[in-house]
C-alpha positions in Angstrom: 24.4 34.6 -32.7 26.4 31.4 -32.1 24.5 31.0 -28.8 21.2 31.3 -30.6 22.2 28.5 -33.0 23.2 26.3 -30.2 19.9 26.8 -28.4 18.1 26.1 -31.7 20.0 22.9 -32.3 19.5 21.8 -28.6 15.7 22.4 -28.9 15.7 20.5 -32.2 17.6 17.6 -30.7 15.2 17.4 -27.7 12.2 17.6 -30.1 13.6 14.7 -32.2 14.2 12.7 -29.0 10.6 13.3 -27.9 9.3 12.4 -31.3 11.4 9.2 -31.4 10.2 8.2 -27.9 6.5 8.7 -28.9 7.1 6.8 -32.1 8.7 3.9 -30.2 5.8 3.7 -27.8 3.4 3.8 -30.7 5.1 1.1 -32.6 5.4 -1.1 -29.5 1.6 -0.7 -28.9 1.0 -1.6 -32.6 3.1 -4.7 -32.4 1.8 -6.0 -29.1 -1.2 -7.7 -30.6 0.9 -9.3 -33.3 3.5 -10.5 -30.8 0.8 -12.0 -28.7 -0.6 -13.8 -31.8 2.9 -15.1 -32.7 3.3 -16.5 -29.1 0.0 -18.3 -29.4 -1.8 -16.1 -27.0 -4.8 -15.6 -29.2 -7.1 -14.2 -26.6 -4.4 -11.7 -25.5 -3.9 -10.7 -29.1 -7.6 -10.1 -29.6 -8.0 -7.9 -26.5 -4.9 -5.9 -27.3 -6.0 -5.4 -30.8 -9.5 -4.2 -29.6 -7.9 -1.7 -27.3 -5.7 -0.4 -30.0 -8.4 -0.1 -32.6 -10.6 1.9 -30.4 -8.3 4.8 -30.7 -6.9 4.0 -34.2 -9.6 2.1 -36.1 -7.7 2.0 -39.4 -4.4 0.6 -38.2 -3.7 -2.1 -40.8 -1.3 -4.3 -38.8 -3.6 -4.4 -35.8 -6.6 -5.2 -38.0 -4.7 -8.1 -39.5 -3.7 -9.4 -36.1 -7.3 -9.3 -35.0 -8.5 -11.0 -38.1 -6.0 -13.8 -37.7 -6.2 -14.3 -33.9 -10.0 -14.1 -33.3 -11.1 -17.4 -35.0 -8.2 -19.2 -33.4 -9.1 -17.9 -30.0 -12.7 -18.9 -30.4 -11.7 -22.4 -31.6 -9.3 -22.7 -28.7 -11.9 -21.9 -26.1 -14.6 -24.0 -27.6 -12.2 -27.0 -27.7 -11.1 -26.5 -24.1 -14.8 -26.2 -23.0 -15.7 -29.4 -24.7 -12.7 -31.2 -23.3 -13.6 -30.2 -19.8 -17.2 -31.4 -20.2 -16.0 -34.8 -21.5 -13.5 -35.1 -18.6 -13.9 -36.2 -15.0 -12.4 -33.0 -13.6 -13.6 -31.9 -10.2 -15.0 -28.6 -11.5 -15.5 -29.4 -15.2 -18.8 -27.4 -15.5 -17.4 -24.3 -13.8 -14.2 -24.5 -16.0 -16.2 -25.0 -19.2 -18.4 -21.9 -18.3 -15.2 -19.9 -17.8 -14.0 -20.9 -21.3 -17.3 -19.9 -22.8 -17.3 -16.7 -20.9 -14.0 -15.8 -22.5 -15.7 -16.2 -25.9 -18.5 -13.9 -24.8 -16.0 -11.3 -23.5 -14.4 -11.1 -26.9 -17.8 -10.8 -28.5 -18.8 -7.9 -26.3 -15.4 -6.2 -26.7 -15.5 -6.4 -30.5 -19.2 -5.3 -30.7 -18.2 -2.2 -28.7 -15.4 -1.3 -31.1 -16.7 -0.1 -34.5 -13.2 -0.3 -36.0 -12.9 -4.0 -35.0 -15.9 -4.9 -37.1 -13.8 -4.4 -40.2 -11.7 -7.4 -39.3 -14.4 -9.5 -37.6 -17.8 -9.1 -39.4 -19.7 -11.6 -37.3 -18.3 -12.1 -33.8 -19.5 -15.3 -32.0 -21.3 -15.5 -28.7 -22.1 -18.7 -26.8 -24.7 -17.4 -24.2 -27.1 -20.2 -25.2 -24.4 -22.8 -24.5 -23.8 -21.5 -21.0 -27.4 -21.5 -19.8 -27.8 -25.3 -19.5 -24.4 -25.6 -17.8 -25.2 -23.3 -14.8 -27.4 -25.8 -12.9 -24.7 -28.4 -13.2 -22.0 -26.0 -12.2 -24.0 -24.9 -9.2 -24.5 -28.5 -8.1 -20.8 -29.4 -8.4 -19.8 -26.3 -6.5 -22.4 -26.9 -3.8 -21.3 -30.5 -3.3 -17.7 -29.4 -3.1 -18.6 -26.9 -0.5 -20.4 -29.5 1.6 -17.5 -31.9 1.4 -15.0 -29.2 2.4 -17.1 -27.9 5.3 -17.5 -31.4 6.7 -13.7 -31.7 7.2 -14.1 -29.3 10.1 -11.1 -27.1 9.8 -10.6 -23.4 9.0 -8.8 -23.7 5.7 -11.4 -26.2 4.4 -14.1 -23.8 5.6 -12.5 -21.1 3.4 -12.6 -23.4 0.4 -16.2 -24.2 1.2 -17.1 -20.6 1.3 -15.7 -20.0 -2.2 -17.5 -23.0 -3.5 -20.8 -21.9 -2.1 -20.2 -18.4 -3.5 -19.7 -20.0 -6.9 -22.9 -22.0 -6.6 -24.7 -18.8 -5.6 -23.3 -17.0 -8.7 -24.4 -19.8 -11.1 -27.9 -20.2 -9.6 -28.9 -17.6 -7.0 -30.6 -19.3 -4.1 -29.6 -22.8 -5.1 -30.9 -25.2 -2.5 -29.9 -23.8 1.0 -26.6 -22.3 -0.3 -27.2 -18.9 1.4 -27.3 -20.6 4.9 -24.2 -22.6 4.0 -22.4 -19.4 2.9 -23.0 -17.9 6.4 -22.0 -21.1 8.1 -18.8 -21.5 6.1 -17.9 -17.8 6.6 -18.4 -18.2 10.4 -16.2 -21.3 10.6 -13.5 -19.8 8.2 -13.2 -16.5 10.1 -10.4 -16.1 12.6 -11.8 -14.4 15.7 -9.1 -12.1 17.3 -9.5 -10.0 20.4 -7.3 -6.9 20.5 -6.7 -6.1 24.1 -6.6 -2.4 25.0 -3.2 -0.8 25.5 -2.6 0.2 29.1 -0.3 3.0 30.1 1.9 2.6 33.3 0.0 4.0 36.2 2.8 6.4 37.3 2.1 8.5 34.2 -1.0 10.6 34.1 -1.3 10.0 30.3 -3.8 8.6 28.0 -3.0 5.9 25.4 -6.4 6.4 23.8 -5.1 8.0 20.6 -2.6 5.3 20.0 -5.3 2.6 20.7 -7.7 4.3 18.4 -5.2 4.3 15.5 -4.4 0.6 16.0 -8.1 -0.2 16.1 -8.8 2.0 13.0 -6.1 0.0 11.1 -7.5 -3.4 11.9 -11.1 -2.3 11.2 -10.2 -0.8 7.8 -7.9 -3.7 6.7 -9.8 -6.7 8.2 -13.4 -6.1 7.1 -16.3 -8.4 6.6 -14.9 -9.4 3.3 -11.8 -11.0 4.9 -11.5 -14.1 7.0 -10.1 -12.3 10.0 -12.2 -10.3 12.5 -10.8 -8.2 15.3 -12.9 -7.4 18.4 -12.2 -5.2 21.4 -12.8 -6.6 24.9 -16.0 -4.5 25.2 -17.3 -5.9 21.9 -16.4 -9.4 23.0 -18.6 -9.0 26.1 -21.4 -7.2 24.3 -21.9 -9.8 21.5 -20.9 -12.7 23.7 -18.5 -14.4 21.3 -18.8 -18.1 21.1 -15.1 -18.6 20.6 -11.9 -16.7 20.7 -9.2 -18.0 18.3 -6.4 -15.5 19.2 -5.6 -12.7 21.5 -3.4 -9.8 20.5 -1.9 -8.2 23.6 -0.2 -4.9 22.9 1.3 -3.1 25.9 4.1 -0.7 26.9 6.8 -2.6 28.8 8.1 0.8 29.9 8.5 4.4 28.8 9.7 7.7 30.1 8.5 11.2 29.1 10.2 14.5 29.5 13.8 13.6 30.4 15.6 16.9 30.2 19.2 17.3 28.9 20.9 20.7 28.8 24.1 21.3 26.7 26.2 24.5 26.8 29.2 25.2 24.5 31.4 28.3 24.6 33.7 29.1 21.6 35.7 32.1 20.5 35.6 33.1 16.8 37.8 35.6 15.0 38.0 37.1 11.5 41.1 38.8 10.0 41.3 41.9 7.8 38.1 43.5 9.0 37.8 47.2 8.6 37.7 48.7 12.1 38.2 52.4 11.3 40.1 55.0 9.2 43.3 56.9 9.7 45.1 59.9 8.0 48.3 58.8 6.3 50.3 61.5 4.4 47.2 63.6 4.3 45.0 60.9 2.9 42.2 58.9 4.6 42.8 55.2 4.5 40.9 52.2 6.0 42.3 50.5 9.1 42.0 46.7 9.2 42.4 44.4 12.2 41.2 41.1 13.6 37.8 41.1 15.3 36.7 38.5 17.9 33.5 37.3 19.6 32.9 34.9 22.4 30.0 32.8 21.3 27.9 30.5 23.6 25.4 28.0 22.3 22.6 26.4 24.3 20.8 23.2 23.4 18.0 21.9 25.5 16.7 18.4 24.7 13.6 16.8 26.1 13.8 13.0 25.4 10.8 10.7 25.5 11.1 7.0 24.7 9.4 3.7 25.2 9.3 0.0 24.6 6.1 -1.7 23.3 5.5 -5.4 23.1 3.1 -7.3 20.9 2.2 -10.8 22.0 -0.2 -13.0 20.0 -1.7 -15.8 22.0 -3.7 -18.9 21.1 -7.3 -18.3 22.4 -7.7 -21.9 23.6 -4.3 -22.8 25.0 -2.9 -19.4 25.8 0.3 -20.5 24.1 2.4 -17.7 22.6 2.3 -17.6 18.8 4.4 -14.5 18.3 6.2 -12.0 20.5 7.7 -8.8 19.1 9.2 -5.7 20.8 9.4 -2.2 19.3 11.4 0.9 20.4 10.3 4.5 19.9 12.0 7.8 20.7 11.3 11.4 20.3 13.7 14.2 21.0 12.4 17.8 21.3 15.1 20.4 20.8 15.3 24.1 21.6 18.5 26.0 20.6 19.6 29.5 21.1 22.9 31.5 21.5 24.5 34.6 23.1 27.7 36.4 22.3 30.1 39.1 23.5 32.3 41.0 21.2 32.1 42.0 17.5 29.3 40.3 15.6 31.4 40.6 12.4 33.4 37.6 13.6 30.2 35.4 13.3 28.4 33.9 10.4 24.9 34.8 9.4 23.6 31.5 10.8 25.4 32.1 14.1 23.9 35.6 14.4 20.4 34.2 13.6 20.7 31.7 16.4 21.5 34.6 18.9 18.0 36.0 18.0 16.4 32.8 19.2 15.1 32.3 22.8 14.6 29.3 24.9 11.2 27.6 23.9 8.8 25.9 26.3 8.6 22.2 25.6 5.3 20.5 24.6 3.1 19.1 27.3 3.7 15.5 28.4 0.7 14.1 26.5 2.0 15.5 23.2 5.5 14.1 23.9 3.9 10.7 24.5 2.1 10.8 21.2 5.3 11.8 19.3 7.4 8.9 20.6 4.6 6.4 19.8 4.6 7.4 16.1 7.7 5.3 15.2 6.4 2.5 17.4 3.1 2.5 15.5 5.0 2.5 12.2 6.7 -0.8 13.3 3.6 -2.3 15.0 1.3 -2.1 11.9 3.7 -4.0 9.5 4.2 -6.6 12.3 0.4 -7.2 12.5 0.1 -7.3 8.7 3.0 -9.7 8.4 1.7 -12.1 11.1 -1.8 -12.3 9.6 -0.9 -12.2 5.9 -1.1 -16.1 5.7 -4.4 -16.3 7.5 
């Protein structure tokens, strides 16, 4: 009965804790809009309030936070937009549109939230104000793109691309912006040739799988949306690249496959007080205990495969070395078994299980090669990502 009470109280305590946790999360969500409002983050307060009121449209504190924050957020964005327009800022038209867009985002969010309309009867939109600004924003972004592109270096070409993209978003087809988008992308993109990975001729093995994995990585991570493009030597010849910015040379400096190592260990094990039979003592049958022994031999066959891979990044024009890294990899295939002579009661269950094992045939050389390249691949990929993260 006492145990039942303890279980009941334990369940009750857990239930209270769960309820308290849920309540704290709930109160935190309720107060988030208010806290944003108190910090002066009026836009954040509005959007948090909208999110809350979609699931709890009658929450009074959140309704109050929305009612108080919304007009201040609208006023703040309108003032910032007007200040931008009156300034000599480089992208004043773009910035003013962004401020007006924030007002429209709040408008759409509130309109899609029936509960929010209790606090904000007539949300404001400024779509009409944005229309006349788009042509000016397109012009300012287009001119900025031209200026950046004329500087003739890759980083400025990237800036030019983004400026032309802005111009295209404001006024699709503005002047010859589409052609300039292509030109900026071409000049901003780093052209890298990834040389194929040769395997030392003394091994009748293929590095194709490893090569395919590396190529798959660069293709999936450095797509047309990035400013880095990798090509194979075959692709380079097929499309006749106009320039090569960098060459990534990945090659095995050396490796060995299938080095065999055999280990044998003989031990004697014993166990005391083991029943070995029975005897008659004073007319009674009694157990006879003694020490049992077993000679136990374990065998361990190891097939070791290892290698050293180097990654060299070279400048496509000067052949200067930009980076040089080396990566080790090893794979040890193991087969274990055992034999014994004597009484198996001197052995543990694990030792007996090992005596039922037999020597296994190792994998073929190609599979061993693939296994030791796995840890190398796991080092090579972060190295490629790390080198190109700032490009």
